[in-house]
C-alpha positions in Angstrom: 9.1 55.6 70.4 11.9 58.5 70.1 11.1 60.8 67.2 14.2 62.8 67.4 16.5 63.2 64.4 20.0 63.9 64.2 20.8 66.2 60.9 24.4 66.6 59.6 25.1 69.5 57.1 28.3 69.5 55.4 29.3 73.1 53.5 32.5 74.1 51.7 32.7 77.9 52.5 34.5 80.1 49.9 37.9 80.8 51.2 36.8 84.5 50.3 33.8 84.5 52.6 35.9 82.6 55.6 35.9 85.4 57.9 32.1 86.7 57.4 31.0 83.1 57.9 32.8 82.5 61.4 31.6 86.1 62.4 28.2 85.2 61.4 28.3 82.0 63.0 28.0 82.7 66.7 24.6 84.5 66.4 23.2 82.0 64.0 24.3 79.0 66.6 22.8 80.9 69.3 19.2 81.3 67.3 19.1 77.8 65.9 19.6 76.6 69.9 17.0 79.0 70.8 14.4 77.6 68.2 11.7 75.3 69.5 12.3 71.3 68.8 16.3 72.4 68.7 18.3 69.7 71.2 22.0 70.6 70.5 24.5 71.8 67.9 27.8 71.1 67.2 30.0 73.0 64.5 33.1 70.9 63.6 35.9 72.2 61.1 37.5 69.8 58.8 41.2 69.3 60.2 43.2 69.3 56.8 40.5 71.9 55.2 39.4 74.8 57.2 36.7 75.7 54.5 34.8 72.5 54.8 32.5 72.6 57.9 30.0 69.9 59.4 26.9 70.7 61.4 25.6 68.2 63.7 22.3 69.2 65.0 19.9 67.0 67.3 16.2 68.1 66.7 12.9 66.7 69.1 11.5 65.8 65.2 11.6 66.1 61.7 8.6 68.5 61.8 10.4 70.7 64.5 13.4 70.6 62.0 11.0 71.6 59.0 9.5 74.6 60.8 12.9 75.6 61.8 13.9 75.8 57.8 10.8 77.1 57.0 11.9 80.0 59.6 15.0 80.3 58.0 14.1 80.6 54.6 11.4 83.5 55.5 14.1 85.4 56.6 16.6 85.0 53.5 19.2 83.4 55.5 19.4 80.4 53.7 19.9 82.7 50.3 22.8 84.7 52.2 24.3 81.5 53.4 24.3 80.1 50.0 26.2 83.2 48.6 29.1 82.1 51.2 29.6 78.5 50.0 31.5 77.2 46.9 29.4 74.5 46.3 26.3 72.9 47.4 25.5 71.7 50.9 25.1 68.0 52.0 22.4 67.0 54.2 21.6 63.8 56.2 19.2 62.4 58.3 19.8 60.0 60.8 17.7 57.9 63.6 19.2 57.0 67.0 19.8 53.1 67.3 18.5 52.0 70.3 21.9 50.1 71.7 22.3 48.2 75.0 25.7 47.7 75.7 26.4 44.5 77.9 28.4 44.2 80.8 32.0 43.3 80.3 34.0 41.4 82.4 
């Protein structure tokens, strides 16, 4: 059984914080990908609302993700991020469905 999870995090960045958010993003993504248990990360901006950002992260397990969040909290990263947002972020956890595509034709 695969314990890997995908986490999505939708954020609404304050227009006045957009530049600072983008400047911090390169470092934050590098730190996340270097953290034990992080498998991949993609950051997507909403096409018609550049203040809305979606993070898609893959983790080895929910435990690895929880350790990562605890580490971010200890460093006050979550508080600093919250200062840049115009509303509460929305986090969702996903599990992979083991799909076995059939041969076509």
